[in-house]
KEPA-278950 format. One record per residue (C-alpha): residue in three letters; x, y, z. Coordinates in Angstrom, 3 decimals, padded with zeros to 6 digits, m for minus. Layout:
N
> ALA | X | Y | Z
...
end
This chain:
306
> MET | 009.802 | 013.825 | 011.089
> HIS | 009.615 | 017.154 | 008.038
> THR | 012.420 | 015.855 | 005.874
> GLN | 012.641 | 013.233 | 003.133
> HIS | 014.526 | 010.234 | 004.612
> THR | 016.129 | 007.391 | 002.653
> LEU | 017.764 | 004.533 | 003.256
> ALA | 021.185 | 004.619 | 004.866
> HIS | 022.329 | 001.383 | 003.548
> LYS | 021.083 | m000.959 | 000.783
> VAL | 019.445 | m004.035 | 001.856
> SER | 018.546 | m007.521 | 000.262
> CYS | 016.255 | m010.482 | 000.522
> ALA | 014.674 | m013.226 | m001.699
> GLY | 011.235 | m014.961 | m001.838
> ILE | 008.413 | m016.553 | m004.149
> GLY | 006.172 | m014.172 | m006.008
> LEU | 002.134 | m014.899 | m004.324
> HIS | 000.851 | m015.089 | m008.116
> SER | 003.970 | m016.057 | m010.635
> GLY | 005.206 | m018.621 | m008.061
> SER | 008.702 | m018.164 | m009.254
> GLN | 011.979 | m017.506 | m007.014
> VAL | 012.408 | m013.201 | m006.987
> ASN | 015.662 | m011.595 | m005.916
> MET | 015.197 | m008.261 | m004.333
> VAL | 017.685 | m005.459 | m003.743
> ILE | 016.891 | m002.247 | m002.182
> HIS | 018.881 | 000.828 | m002.554
> PRO | 018.534 | 004.348 | m001.353
> ALA | 017.790 | 007.423 | m003.278
> VAL | 018.039 | 011.245 | m003.601
> ALA | 015.428 | 013.505 | m002.695
> GLY | 012.458 | 013.668 | m004.699
> THR | 013.307 | 009.908 | m006.260
> GLY | 009.988 | 008.625 | m004.750
> ILE | 009.804 | 005.275 | m004.667
> LEU | 011.115 | 003.365 | m007.872
> PHE | 011.006 | m000.023 | m008.889
> LYS | 013.696 | m001.355 | m011.300
> ARG | 013.307 | m004.873 | m013.322
> LEU | 016.528 | m006.144 | m014.085
> ASP | 015.275 | m009.147 | m015.977
> VAL | 014.382 | m006.494 | m018.869
> ALA | 016.044 | m003.910 | m021.218
> VAL | 018.025 | m001.322 | m019.350
> GLU | 015.975 | 001.429 | m020.831
> LYS | 012.715 | m000.279 | m020.133
> SER | 013.392 | m001.080 | m016.721
> LEU | 012.033 | 001.687 | m014.676
> VAL | 008.370 | 001.673 | m013.099
> ALA | 007.520 | 004.357 | m010.452
> ALA | 005.474 | 003.575 | m007.770
> ARG | 002.814 | 006.271 | m008.712
> PHE | m001.356 | 005.966 | m008.459
> ASP | m001.682 | 006.715 | m012.165
> ALA | 000.840 | 003.748 | m013.145
> VAL | m001.891 | 001.511 | m011.710
> CYS | m002.894 | m001.211 | m014.407
> ASP | m004.253 | m004.085 | m012.199
> THR | m006.040 | m004.611 | m008.821
> ARG | m007.127 | m008.265 | m008.843
> LEU | m005.874 | m009.483 | m005.919
> GLY | m003.191 | m007.033 | m005.503
> THR | m001.926 | m004.170 | m006.628
> THR | 000.348 | m003.912 | m010.266
> ILE | 001.900 | m000.791 | m011.592
> THR | 003.509 | m000.236 | m015.090
> ASN | 005.459 | 002.006 | m017.346
> ALA | 005.084 | 003.308 | m021.020
> TYR | 006.729 | m000.013 | m022.290
> GLY | 004.201 | m002.311 | m020.560
> VAL | 006.614 | m003.547 | m017.815
> THR | 005.197 | m004.312 | m014.959
> VAL | 005.478 | m004.678 | m011.231
> SER | 003.024 | m006.932 | m009.018
> THR | 002.247 | m007.128 | m005.726
> ILE | 003.830 | m003.708 | m004.144
> GLU | 001.219 | m002.605 | m001.819
> HIS | 002.994 | m004.836 | 001.650
> LEU | 006.390 | m003.433 | 000.708
> MET | 004.652 | 000.216 | m000.002
> ALA | 003.169 | 000.202 | 003.786
> ALA | 006.241 | m000.607 | 005.203
> PHE | 008.003 | 002.487 | 003.333
> TRP | 005.256 | 004.361 | 004.631
> GLY | 005.373 | 002.344 | 008.208
> VAL | 009.299 | 003.163 | 008.670
> GLY | 009.619 | 006.549 | 007.210
> ILE | 011.133 | 006.092 | 003.418
> ASP | 010.554 | 008.332 | 001.007
> ASN | 012.839 | 007.684 | m001.528
> ALA | 014.237 | 004.146 | m002.337
> ILE | 015.387 | 002.246 | m005.716
> VAL | 013.927 | m001.669 | m005.823
> GLU | 015.619 | m003.735 | m007.979
> LEU | 013.747 | m007.051 | m008.859
> ASP | 014.889 | m009.580 | m011.232
> GLY | 011.250 | m010.669 | m011.599
> PRO | 007.963 | m009.042 | m012.618
> GLU | 006.701 | m009.344 | m008.485
> VAL | 007.596 | m008.143 | m005.422
> PRO | 008.348 | m011.477 | m003.185
> ILE | 005.213 | m012.342 | m000.748
> MET | 007.755 | m013.361 | 002.110
> ASP | 004.993 | m014.235 | 005.029
> GLY | 001.952 | m012.507 | 003.339
> SER | 002.755 | m009.360 | 005.976
> SER | 004.821 | m005.985 | 005.855
> GLU | 006.779 | m007.562 | 008.837
> PRO | 009.683 | m008.459 | 006.951
> PHE | 010.079 | m005.938 | 005.125
> VAL | 010.127 | m003.468 | 008.176
> PHE | 012.325 | m005.461 | 009.554
> LEU | 014.773 | m005.365 | 006.455
> LEU | 014.221 | m000.998 | 006.074
> GLU | 014.851 | m001.176 | 009.963
> CYS | 018.320 | m003.183 | 009.360
> ALA | 019.104 | m000.712 | 006.684
> GLY | 018.707 | 002.240 | 009.016
> ALA | 017.061 | 005.629 | 007.733
> ARG | 019.068 | 008.685 | 006.723
> GLU | 017.475 | 012.251 | 006.506
> LEU | 017.820 | 014.015 | 003.293
> GLU | 018.034 | 018.003 | 003.097
> ALA | 014.718 | 018.470 | 001.314
> PRO | 011.315 | 019.074 | 002.701
> ARG | 008.918 | 016.035 | 003.025
> ARG | 005.767 | 016.707 | 000.908
> ILE | 002.413 | 016.508 | 002.966
> LEU | m001.013 | 016.452 | 001.387
> ARG | m003.294 | 018.245 | 003.932
> VAL | m006.737 | 016.991 | 003.310
> LEU | m009.488 | 019.878 | 003.233
> LYS | m012.528 | 018.787 | 000.718
> THR | m013.680 | 015.154 | 000.909
> VAL | m013.558 | 012.452 | m002.034
> GLU | m015.886 | 010.014 | m002.126
> VAL | m015.878 | 007.087 | m004.544
> VAL | m019.418 | 004.268 | m003.996
> ASP | m018.723 | 000.648 | m006.707
> GLY | m021.660 | m001.538 | m005.523
> GLN | m021.588 | m002.196 | m002.140
> SER | m017.930 | m000.825 | m001.532
> VAL | m017.379 | 002.809 | m000.267
> ALA | m014.254 | 004.836 | 000.176
> ALA | m013.427 | 008.071 | 001.261
> ILE | m010.699 | 010.632 | 001.860
> ARG | m011.666 | 013.892 | 003.744
> PRO | m010.084 | 016.052 | 006.562
> ASN | m009.313 | 015.305 | 009.860
> LYS | m012.142 | 016.370 | 012.236
> ASP | m009.665 | 018.758 | 014.345
> GLY | m007.917 | 019.591 | 011.190
> ASP | m004.858 | 017.829 | 012.680
> GLU | m001.896 | 016.443 | 010.981
> GLY | m001.548 | 012.380 | 010.702
> MET | m003.743 | 009.962 | 008.844
> VAL | m006.664 | 007.915 | 010.351
> LEU | m007.931 | 004.872 | 009.139
> ASP | m011.599 | 003.878 | 009.529
> LEU | m012.446 | 000.457 | 007.924
> GLU | m015.485 | m002.028 | 007.694
> ILE | m015.179 | m005.172 | 006.333
> GLU | m017.964 | m008.109 | 005.596
> TYR | m017.517 | m011.582 | 004.289
> ASN | m019.628 | m014.705 | 004.146
> SER | m017.444 | m016.379 | 006.396
> ASP | m018.173 | m017.955 | 010.229
> PHE | m014.472 | m016.906 | 010.768
> ILE | m014.709 | m013.115 | 008.995
> ARG | m018.431 | m011.765 | 008.833
> ARG | m018.760 | m008.191 | 009.811
> GLN | m015.565 | m006.286 | 011.467
> SER | m014.849 | m002.752 | 011.965
> ALA | m011.750 | m000.697 | 013.397
> LYS | m009.996 | 002.683 | 013.727
> TYR | m006.164 | 003.186 | 013.478
> ASP | m005.415 | 006.505 | 014.607
> PHE | m001.704 | 006.962 | 013.711
> ARG | m001.124 | 009.713 | 015.716
> ASP | m001.436 | 007.327 | 018.431
> VAL | m000.426 | 004.276 | 017.037
> THR | 002.230 | 002.596 | 014.980
> PHE | 002.144 | 000.876 | 011.863
> LYS | 004.581 | m001.477 | 012.934
> GLN | 002.247 | m002.006 | 016.531
> ALA | m000.643 | m002.041 | 014.743
> LEU | m000.695 | m003.353 | 011.021
> SER | 002.826 | m004.841 | 010.095
> ARG | 002.269 | m008.561 | 010.759
> ALA | m001.033 | m008.621 | 009.582
> ARG | m001.104 | m011.159 | 006.630
> THR | m002.685 | m011.523 | 003.107
> PHE | m006.140 | m013.906 | 003.253
> GLY | m008.147 | m015.933 | 000.940
> PHE | m010.387 | m018.874 | 000.631
> GLU | m010.195 | m022.337 | 000.152
> HIS | m012.707 | m022.841 | m002.128
> GLU | m011.529 | m020.166 | m004.623
> VAL | m007.521 | m021.676 | m005.274
> THR | m008.257 | m023.433 | m008.137
> ALA | m010.234 | m020.699 | m009.590
> LEU | m007.443 | m018.678 | m009.360
> GLN | m004.954 | m020.929 | m010.256
> GLN | m006.645 | m021.463 | m013.279
> MET | m006.316 | m017.950 | m014.112
> GLY | m002.699 | m017.417 | m013.622
> LEU | m002.935 | m016.124 | m009.773
> ALA | m001.719 | m017.028 | m006.347
> LEU | 000.705 | m020.042 | m008.014
> GLY | 002.939 | m019.336 | m005.437
> GLY | 000.472 | m019.186 | m002.578
> SER | 000.721 | m021.434 | 000.436
> LEU | m000.064 | m021.620 | 004.187
> GLU | 003.656 | m019.855 | 004.430
> ASN | 002.347 | m016.746 | 003.075
> ALA | m001.326 | m016.472 | 003.454
> VAL | m004.245 | m017.298 | 005.885
> VAL | m006.445 | m019.893 | 004.374
> VAL | m010.179 | m019.430 | 005.502
> GLY | m011.464 | m023.088 | 004.570
> LYS | m015.263 | m023.656 | 005.036
> ASP | m015.025 | m024.581 | 009.155
> ARG | m011.858 | m023.903 | 009.931
> ILE | m008.636 | m022.104 | 009.157
> LEU | m006.199 | m024.084 | 007.304
> ASN | m003.187 | m022.581 | 008.756
> GLU | m001.866 | m024.723 | 012.011
> GLU | m001.251 | m021.858 | 014.053
> GLY | m004.260 | m020.086 | 013.789
> LEU | m004.399 | m016.182 | 013.357
> ARG | m001.607 | m013.766 | 014.591
> MET | m004.643 | m011.986 | 016.221
> SER | m008.352 | m012.312 | 016.015
> ASP | m008.510 | m009.410 | 014.012
> GLU | m006.178 | m010.268 | 011.311
> PHE | m008.305 | m010.118 | 008.389
> ILE | m009.707 | m006.547 | 009.144
> ARG | m005.915 | m005.277 | 009.975
> HIS | m004.445 | m006.869 | 006.908
> LYS | m007.029 | m004.809 | 004.866
> ALA | m005.823 | m001.478 | 006.561
> LEU | m002.188 | m001.917 | 005.820
> ASP | m003.038 | m002.591 | 002.142
> CYS | m005.360 | 000.699 | 002.492
> ILE | m002.079 | 002.143 | 003.608
> GLY | 000.361 | 000.929 | 000.900
> ASP | m002.026 | 001.676 | m001.867
> LEU | m001.955 | 005.193 | m000.951
> PHE | 001.614 | 005.989 | m000.492
> LEU | 001.289 | 005.773 | m004.473
> ALA | 000.775 | 009.400 | m003.921
> GLY | 003.919 | 009.485 | m003.703
> LEU | 003.411 | 011.769 | m000.251
> ARG | 002.091 | 011.995 | 002.730
> ILE | m001.734 | 011.991 | 003.836
> ASP | m002.875 | 014.461 | 006.559
> GLY | m006.733 | 013.047 | 006.573
> HIS | m009.209 | 010.422 | 007.574
> PHE | m009.683 | 007.544 | 005.361
> SER | m012.651 | 005.461 | 005.668
> GLY | m013.596 | 002.320 | 003.641
> VAL | m016.370 | 000.126 | 003.607
> ARG | m015.363 | m002.714 | 002.000
> PRO | m012.229 | m001.505 | 000.817
> GLY | m009.981 | m003.339 | m001.688
> HIS | m007.069 | m002.467 | m004.033
> ALA | m009.647 | m000.745 | m006.697
> ILE | m011.519 | 001.742 | m004.848
> ASN | m008.686 | 002.088 | m002.957
> ASN | m007.088 | 003.310 | m006.291
> ARG | m010.160 | 005.019 | m007.806
> ALA | m010.805 | 007.104 | m004.356
> SER | m007.083 | 008.272 | m005.051
> THR | m007.122 | 009.161 | m008.454
> PRO | m009.355 | 012.669 | m007.941
> LEU | m007.392 | 013.967 | m004.871
> PHE | m004.119 | 013.079 | m006.609
> ALA | m004.105 | 013.890 | m009.623
> VAL | m004.674 | 017.356 | m010.073
> GLY | m002.368 | 019.957 | m009.199
> GLY | m002.309 | 021.902 | m005.797
> ALA | m000.864 | 024.976 | m004.030
> CYS | 002.327 | 024.309 | m002.533
> ALA | 002.956 | 026.420 | 000.856
> GLY | 006.250 | 025.116 | 002.649
> ASP | 006.055 | 021.240 | 003.018
> VAL | 002.518 | 021.106 | 003.002
> TRP | 000.548 | 020.875 | m000.023
> LEU | m002.640 | 022.436 | 000.540
> CYS | m005.873 | 021.541 | m001.066
> GLU | m008.265 | 024.900 | m001.986
> LEU | m007.801 | 026.995 | m004.737
> PRO | m008.968 | 030.385 | m005.389
> GLY | m012.889 | 030.069 | m006.117
> GLY | m013.486 | 026.556 | m004.742
> ARG | m012.072 | 025.025 | m008.009
> LEU | m011.018 | 021.519 | m008.203
> CYS | m007.374 | 020.675 | m006.421
> HIS | m005.016 | 018.865 | m004.236
> GLY | m007.347 | 018.312 | m001.773
> GLY | m010.674 | 017.169 | m003.764
> PHE | m013.614 | 018.929 | m004.505
> ASN | m016.637 | 020.980 | m002.943
> ALA | m019.665 | 019.293 | m002.221
end
């Protein structure tokens, strides 16, 4: 799929905001080539309503990714929907919301994938922009590490290589690799739900977060058991959801990445920090592939020299 795509028809849903706890109605509309993913808040003045889904619009990464515009209008918890756009192959869409947050649905990307597949995809007469990583970008923040490097074989496509570790008997240390040249997002990651810990719930709610959280939209880990009656959807659901989050955060580049993302203890904050030096500067365009190297080895779209 080397051309841009949008939805064939609009599609809508409603749900609860994970952090706000409020009912949210969402309508996703087709958009012309070059639009990218654009959010529109229907509950604010029209001239202030548009918020572009871009890496440099990220303003908060506490328990989710929040973006803002020049007027301070925000849209939060966008990462599961962004991952679904990437997984289904949608480059351009306008997302209308009557509140400040994307509905959490069941805590995964599966409901959004279902909605987008119901809407169908339409090919646009414009090349899809692809960033081919030629130089490595690495960010270290305490015990967390995120790196985006070239694919070893120089091939196209995205590879995720992650490791997580929690002080919990139900998670501990997990590692996984997802090569999206061999598996699809829908197959590998879309059903993995967000998760949290029972002992953190009160503190989060006092901060005004997770007000809409429940066992219907998150996996809750207790001291000695998973509180959800149905248990986990898959034994490694935790690391699969972390990979899902990475996909959503990386798609804030506004283009697709041919490269290998690796993360140790990844999270929204370090995902964005790794993205910023990679995406914030101009590169050289050759057809529909964004190359990453300028004459003299100068910093460009692909990162910097070691």
